[in-house]
C-alpha positions as CSV (number, residue, x, y, z in Angstrom):
1,X,-23.8,15.3,-1.5
2,X,-25.7,12.3,-0.2
3,X,-27.0,9.5,-2.4
4,X,-24.7,10.3,-5.3
5,X,-24.7,7.5,-7.8
6,X,-21.6,7.0,-10.0
7,X,-18.1,5.7,-10.3
8,X,-15.2,6.2,-7.8
9,X,-11.5,6.6,-8.3
10,X,-8.7,6.1,-5.8
11,X,-5.1,7.2,-6.2
12,X,-1.9,7.0,-4.2
13,X,0.6,9.9,-3.9
14,X,4.0,10.7,-2.4
15,X,6.4,8.3,-0.7
16,X,5.0,4.9,0.0
17,X,4.8,3.1,3.3
18,X,4.6,-0.5,4.4
19,X,0.8,-0.1,5.1
20,X,-0.4,2.2,2.3
21,X,-1.9,-0.7,0.4
22,X,-3.9,-1.7,3.5
23,X,-5.7,1.6,3.1
24,X,-6.2,0.8,-0.6
25,X,-7.6,-2.6,0.4
26,X,-10.0,-0.8,2.7
27,X,-11.1,1.6,0.0
28,X,-11.6,-1.0,-2.7
29,X,-13.3,-3.7,-0.6
30,X,-15.8,-1.2,0.9
31,X,-16.4,0.5,-2.4
32,X,-17.1,-2.8,-4.2
33,X,-19.9,-3.4,-1.6
34,X,-21.6,0.0,-2.0
35,X,-24.7,0.0,-4.3
36,X,-24.3,3.7,-5.1
37,X,-20.8,3.1,-6.5
38,X,-21.2,1.9,-10.0
39,X,-17.5,1.3,-10.9
40,X,-14.3,1.2,-8.9
41,X,-11.1,2.6,-10.4
42,X,-7.5,2.7,-9.3
43,X,-5.4,5.4,-10.9
44,X,-1.9,4.6,-12.1
45,X,0.7,6.9,-10.6
46,X,-1.6,9.2,-8.6
47,X,-3.2,12.2,-10.1
48,X,-1.2,11.8,-13.4
49,X,-3.1,8.5,-14.1
50,X,-6.4,10.4,-14.0
51,X,-5.1,13.2,-16.2
52,X,-3.9,10.6,-18.8
53,X,-6.8,8.2,-18.3
54,X,-4.5,5.5,-17.1
55,X,-6.5,3.7,-14.5
56,X,-7.5,0.2,-13.6
57,X,-10.9,-1.5,-13.2
58,X,-10.6,-2.9,-9.7
59,X,-13.7,-5.0,-10.1
60,X,-11.6,-7.2,-12.4
61,X,-9.2,-8.1,-9.6
62,X,-9.6,-11.3,-7.6
63,X,-10.9,-10.5,-4.1
64,X,-8.1,-12.6,-2.6
65,X,-5.5,-10.4,-4.2
66,X,-7.2,-7.3,-2.9
67,X,-7.1,-8.8,0.6
68,X,-3.3,-9.5,0.1
69,X,-2.8,-5.7,-0.4
70,X,-2.9,-5.6,3.4
71,X,0.4,-7.5,3.5
72,X,2.0,-5.7,0.5
73,X,4.4,-2.7,0.9
74,X,5.0,0.2,-1.5
75,X,2.3,1.7,-3.7
76,X,0.5,-1.0,-5.6
77,X,-0.9,1.4,-8.1
78,X,2.2,3.4,-8.5
79,X,2.8,6.8,-6.9
80,X,3.7,10.3,-8.0
81,X,5.0,13.7,-6.9
82,X,3.0,16.1,-8.9
83,X,1.9,19.5,-7.8
84,X,-1.3,21.1,-9.1
85,X,-0.8,24.7,-9.7
86,X,-3.5,27.1,-8.3
87,X,-6.5,27.3,-10.6
88,X,-6.1,31.0,-11.2
89,X,-2.5,30.4,-12.3
90,X,-3.1,27.5,-14.7
91,X,-6.5,25.8,-15.0
92,X,-5.4,23.2,-17.5
93,X,-5.2,20.3,-15.2
94,X,-8.4,21.1,-13.4
95,X,-10.3,21.3,-16.7
96,X,-8.8,18.0,-17.8
97,X,-9.8,16.4,-14.5
98,X,-13.4,17.6,-14.9
99,X,-13.4,16.3,-18.5
100,X,-12.3,12.8,-17.2
101,X,-14.7,12.8,-14.3
102,X,-17.6,13.6,-16.6
103,X,-16.6,11.0,-19.2
104,X,-16.5,8.2,-16.6
105,X,-19.2,9.7,-14.3
106,X,-16.8,9.8,-11.4
107,X,-18.7,11.0,-8.4
108,X,-16.3,9.9,-5.7
109,X,-12.6,10.7,-5.5
110,X,-10.2,9.4,-2.8
111,X,-6.6,10.5,-2.6
112,X,-4.1,8.7,-0.3
113,X,-1.1,10.7,0.8
114,X,0.5,13.2,3.1
115,X,0.6,17.0,3.4
116,X,1.1,17.8,-0.2
117,X,-1.4,15.2,-1.3
118,X,-4.0,16.7,1.0
119,X,-3.4,20.0,-0.7
120,X,-4.0,18.4,-4.1
121,X,-7.2,16.8,-2.7
122,X,-8.4,20.1,-1.2
123,X,-7.8,21.9,-4.5
124,X,-9.7,19.3,-6.5
125,X,-12.6,19.3,-4.0
126,X,-12.9,23.1,-4.2
127,X,-12.7,23.1,-8.0
128,X,-15.4,20.4,-8.4
129,X,-17.7,22.3,-6.1
130,X,-17.2,25.5,-8.0
131,X,-17.7,23.8,-11.4
132,X,-21.0,22.4,-10.3
133,X,-19.9,18.8,-10.7
134,X,-21.3,16.8,-7.8
135,X,-18.3,14.8,-6.5
136,X,-17.5,13.8,-2.9
137,X,-13.8,14.1,-2.3
138,X,-12.1,12.4,0.7
139,X,-8.4,12.3,1.8
140,X,-7.0,9.1,3.1
141,X,-4.0,9.9,5.3
142,X,-0.5,8.4,4.8
143,X,2.9,9.4,5.9
144,X,5.7,7.7,7.9
145,X,6.7,11.3,9.0
146,X,3.6,11.5,11.2
147,X,3.4,15.2,10.5
148,X,-0.2,15.5,9.3
149,X,-2.3,18.0,11.3
150,X,-5.6,17.0,12.7
151,X,-4.8,13.4,13.5
152,X,-3.3,11.8,16.5
153,X,-1.0,9.8,14.3
154,X,-0.7,8.7,10.6
155,X,-0.9,5.4,8.9
156,X,2.6,4.1,8.2
157,X,4.3,5.9,11.0
158,X,3.9,3.1,13.6
159,X,5.4,0.4,11.3
160,X,8.3,2.6,10.3
161,X,8.9,3.5,14.0
162,X,8.9,-0.2,14.9
163,X,11.4,-1.0,12.2
164,X,13.7,1.9,13.2
165,X,13.5,1.0,16.9
166,X,14.2,-2.6,16.2
167,X,17.1,-1.8,13.9
168,X,18.5,0.6,16.5
169,X,18.5,-2.2,19.1
170,X,20.3,-4.5,16.7
171,X,22.9,-1.9,15.7
172,X,23.5,-0.9,19.3
173,X,24.5,-4.5,20.1
174,X,26.6,-4.9,17.1
175,X,28.4,-1.6,17.5
176,X,29.6,-2.4,21.0
177,X,31.1,-5.8,20.2
178,X,34.8,-4.9,20.0
179,X,37.2,-3.5,22.6
180,X,38.0,-0.6,20.4
181,X,36.2,2.7,20.0
182,X,33.4,3.2,17.5
183,X,30.9,6.0,16.8
184,X,27.8,5.1,14.8
185,X,25.7,7.8,13.2
186,X,22.3,6.5,12.0
187,X,20.2,8.8,9.7
188,X,16.5,8.5,9.9
189,X,13.9,10.0,7.6
190,X,12.1,13.2,8.6
191,X,12.5,16.5,6.8
192,X,11.0,19.0,9.3
193,X,9.5,16.7,12.0
194,X,11.4,14.3,14.1
195,X,8.8,11.7,15.0
196,X,10.6,8.8,13.4
197,X,14.1,9.7,14.7
198,X,12.6,10.0,18.2
199,X,11.5,6.3,17.8
200,X,15.1,5.3,18.2
201,X,14.6,6.1,21.9
202,X,12.6,2.9,22.2
203,X,15.9,1.0,21.8
204,X,16.7,1.9,25.4
205,X,13.6,0.3,26.9
206,X,15.1,-3.2,27.0
207,X,18.8,-2.5,27.1
208,X,21.4,0.1,26.1
209,X,20.5,1.6,22.7
210,X,21.0,5.0,21.2
211,X,23.0,7.6,23.2
212,X,22.1,10.8,21.4
213,X,19.1,11.9,19.4
214,X,18.9,15.0,17.2
215,X,15.6,16.2,15.7
216,X,14.8,19.0,13.2
217,X,12.7,20.8,15.9
218,X,15.9,21.8,17.7
219,X,18.6,24.0,16.0
220,X,21.7,21.9,15.4
221,X,25.1,23.2,16.5
222,X,28.1,21.3,15.1
223,X,30.5,22.3,17.9
224,X,27.9,21.2,20.5
225,X,27.4,17.9,18.6
226,X,31.1,17.2,18.7
227,X,31.2,17.9,22.5
228,X,28.1,15.8,23.1
229,X,29.7,12.8,21.3
230,X,33.0,13.4,23.1
231,X,31.3,13.3,26.5
232,X,29.5,10.1,25.7
233,X,32.7,8.5,24.4
234,X,34.6,9.5,27.6
235,X,32.1,7.5,29.7
236,X,31.6,4.5,27.3
237,X,35.1,3.3,26.3
238,X,35.1,5.6,23.2
239,X,31.8,4.3,21.9
240,X,28.8,6.3,21.0
241,X,25.6,5.7,19.0
242,X,23.9,8.7,17.5
243,X,20.5,9.0,15.8
244,X,19.9,12.0,13.6
245,X,17.0,13.2,11.4
246,X,17.8,13.8,7.7
247,X,16.3,17.3,8.1
248,X,18.3,18.7,11.0
249,X,18.9,22.4,10.5
250,X,21.4,25.0,11.7
251,X,20.2,28.0,13.7
252,X,19.9,30.0,10.5
253,X,17.4,27.5,9.1
254,X,19.7,25.9,6.5
255,X,19.8,22.1,6.4
256,X,22.9,20.4,7.5
257,X,22.8,18.2,4.4
258,X,21.6,20.9,2.1
259,X,24.9,21.5,0.3
260,X,24.6,17.9,-0.9
261,X,21.0,18.6,-2.2
262,X,21.5,19.7,-5.7
263,X,17.9,19.0,-6.7
264,X,14.5,19.7,-5.3
265,X,11.2,17.8,-5.9
266,X,8.2,19.3,-7.6
267,X,7.0,20.7,-4.3
268,X,10.2,22.7,-3.9
269,X,11.6,20.5,-1.1
270,X,15.3,19.9,-1.0
271,X,16.1,16.2,-1.6
272,X,18.1,15.5,1.5
273,X,20.4,12.7,2.4
274,X,23.9,11.9,3.4
275,X,23.7,13.8,6.8
276,X,25.1,10.7,8.6
277,X,28.2,10.7,6.4
278,X,28.7,14.4,6.9
279,X,28.5,14.1,10.7
280,X,30.6,10.9,10.7
281,X,33.4,12.6,8.8
282,X,33.3,15.5,11.3
283,X,33.6,13.2,14.2
284,X,36.5,11.2,12.6
285,X,38.3,14.5,11.9
286,X,37.7,16.0,15.3
287,X,38.0,13.0,17.6
288,X,40.0,10.6,15.6
289,X,37.8,7.6,16.4
290,X,36.5,5.0,14.1
291,X,33.1,5.9,12.6
292,X,30.2,4.3,10.8
293,X,27.5,6.1,8.9
294,X,24.2,4.2,8.6
295,X,21.5,5.6,6.3
296,X,18.3,3.6,6.7
297,X,16.9,5.1,3.5
298,X,14.0,3.2,1.8
299,X,14.1,0.3,4.2
300,X,12.3,2.2,7.0
301,X,9.3,2.8,4.9
302,X,8.9,-0.6,3.1
303,X,9.7,-3.1,5.9
304,X,6.4,-4.9,5.8
305,X,8.0,-7.9,7.6
306,X,8.1,-5.8,10.8
307,X,4.8,-4.0,10.3
308,X,2.8,-3.2,13.4
309,X,-0.5,-5.0,13.6
310,X,-2.1,-1.9,15.0
311,X,-0.9,0.1,12.1
312,X,-2.1,-2.3,9.4
313,X,-5.6,-2.7,10.9
314,X,-6.0,1.1,11.4
315,X,-4.8,1.9,7.9
316,X,-7.3,-0.6,6.4
317,X,-10.1,0.9,8.5
318,X,-9.1,4.5,7.5
319,X,-9.7,3.4,3.9
320,X,-13.1,1.9,4.7
321,X,-14.2,4.9,6.7
322,X,-13.3,7.2,3.8
323,X,-15.7,5.4,1.5
324,X,-18.5,5.2,4.1
325,X,-18.2,8.9,4.8
326,X,-18.2,9.8,1.1
327,X,-21.3,7.6,0.4
328,X,-23.0,9.3,3.4
329,X,-22.5,12.7,1.7
330,X,-19.3,14.0,3.3
331,X,-16.8,15.8,1.1
332,X,-13.7,17.9,1.5
333,X,-12.5,15.9,4.6
334,X,-9.7,13.7,5.6
335,X,-10.1,10.6,7.8
336,X,-8.2,11.1,11.0
337,X,-7.4,9.2,14.2
338,X,-8.4,10.2,17.6
339,X,-7.0,8.4,20.7
340,X,-9.7,7.6,23.2
341,X,-9.2,8.5,26.8
342,X,-8.3,5.8,29.4
343,X,-5.5,3.3,30.0
344,X,-6.5,1.0,27.2
345,X,-5.4,2.2,23.7
346,X,-8.3,2.6,21.3
347,X,-8.7,4.6,18.1
348,X,-11.8,6.6,17.2
349,X,-12.1,7.6,13.5
350,X,-13.1,11.2,12.8
351,X,-13.3,13.6,9.8
352,X,-11.2,16.8,9.7
353,X,-11.4,19.5,7.0
354,X,-8.8,19.1,4.2
355,X,-7.9,22.7,4.7
356,X,-6.4,21.9,8.1
357,X,-4.2,19.1,6.7
358,X,-3.0,20.7,3.5
359,X,0.6,22.0,3.5
360,X,0.8,22.1,7.3
361,X,3.2,20.1,9.6
362,X,2.8,18.7,13.0
363,X,6.0,18.8,15.0
364,X,7.3,16.9,18.0
365,X,6.2,19.0,21.0
366,X,9.0,21.0,22.4
367,X,8.4,19.7,25.9
368,X,8.9,16.2,24.6
369,X,12.5,17.0,23.6
370,X,14.9,16.7,26.6
371,X,18.5,16.6,27.8
372,X,19.5,19.8,25.9
373,X,18.1,18.6,22.6
374,X,19.6,15.1,22.7
375,X,16.8,12.9,23.8
376,X,13.0,12.6,24.2
377,X,10.7,12.3,27.2
378,X,8.6,9.6,28.7
379,X,5.5,11.3,27.1
380,X,6.9,10.5,23.7
381,X,7.5,6.8,24.7
382,X,4.0,6.6,26.1
383,X,2.6,8.1,22.9
384,X,4.3,5.7,20.5
385,X,4.4,2.4,22.4
386,X,0.8,1.4,21.9
387,X,1.1,2.1,18.1
388,X,3.8,-0.5,17.4
389,X,2.1,-3.4,19.1
390,X,1.4,-6.8,17.5
391,X,3.1,-8.6,14.6
392,X,1.4,-8.7,11.3
393,X,2.0,-12.1,9.9
394,X,2.6,-11.9,6.1
395,X,1.5,-15.0,4.1
396,X,4.4,-17.0,2.7
397,X,5.3,-18.9,-0.4
398,X,8.6,-20.8,-0.6
399,X,9.6,-19.2,2.7
400,X,9.2,-15.7,1.2
401,X,6.4,-13.1,1.6
402,X,3.5,-13.5,-0.7
403,X,2.6,-10.0,-1.9
404,X,-0.5,-9.1,-4.0
405,X,-0.4,-9.7,-7.7
406,X,-2.8,-7.4,-9.4
407,X,-3.9,-7.9,-13.0
408,X,-4.2,-4.1,-13.5
409,X,-6.8,-4.3,-16.2
410,X,-7.2,-0.8,-17.8
411,X,-10.6,0.7,-17.5
412,X,-12.5,0.8,-20.8
413,X,-12.4,4.2,-22.5
């Protein structure tokens, strides 16, 4: 609905990225400049902060600190993994949200996250419309996994890819120092989509980097893996550098690391990890060569010191565009990126329905996976290279990064 007058609330959800707060900065700075927005709130720990009325009055923050959010990794407001049940199964949370929205006259809601978060956003949008409460709901994309449908790429992916590619280059040099054999297995995040693991291929642009790449899109065969490594070792003085997605699966659909996953998150996803150790142990047993297992873990999503300038600027603008769209009357959409045609890389911002983004996954195209499932094509390289350009210079204090220091003044009840 256009010309809505009332408060707005913004929340962050799911795994953080090095640029998620840049989107928050875009949302807050734009919202504070909009005359139709009477109050600007930031929810603590995602949707839970709204349900419990734990949210902050962002107008109380220094504008300089809000600007510093662009340089600050992780989720400044706190994140959450909380799944709303369908309304017809349990309406409790929905009724509580409506109660809070009415109490604070919240007319604009922005949710910053990935697939599951867009599902939450979509459910809230539909409920508010059905309840008769005028509220424009917008999704702000975020995920290093780069698997959101409807957008060319996702905020956070490029910076993570840049960190992963850089780390792969560094490890490649270190792993080949000695005159003895060594197999390194590097595990990269990516449950069902291999966009991040594929970024290790960039390590070969300026020298010898990763030898073998395994993505979740291609069924994993342990015997073939051993033979692949053996063949590389035979040509490279018993040395091989492998990159593998945490979510690689056998032909029957089971995760290679699933037997280590004793728990699932609230969305039912197995909490994976340790795949590199499993594979390293197999290689040690089968080939008898020295091995190292490297799990990048949280570093790949919080490495703001290697953030892509393109990524930060686009993430900030995605937040701004969400507010502008909502104030102009749009609701039930997510801000998305579209790559303009032509040799020069440019991004066009567009809106896609939340229903397209919710609980769907964009995979690496099959034709971009090459060499019998152990590498990626030039098309992938051409796709990702423009996204990692430019260095985002973080302000420093005492030689260390200066991150935002929010006062987090709770909104008056």
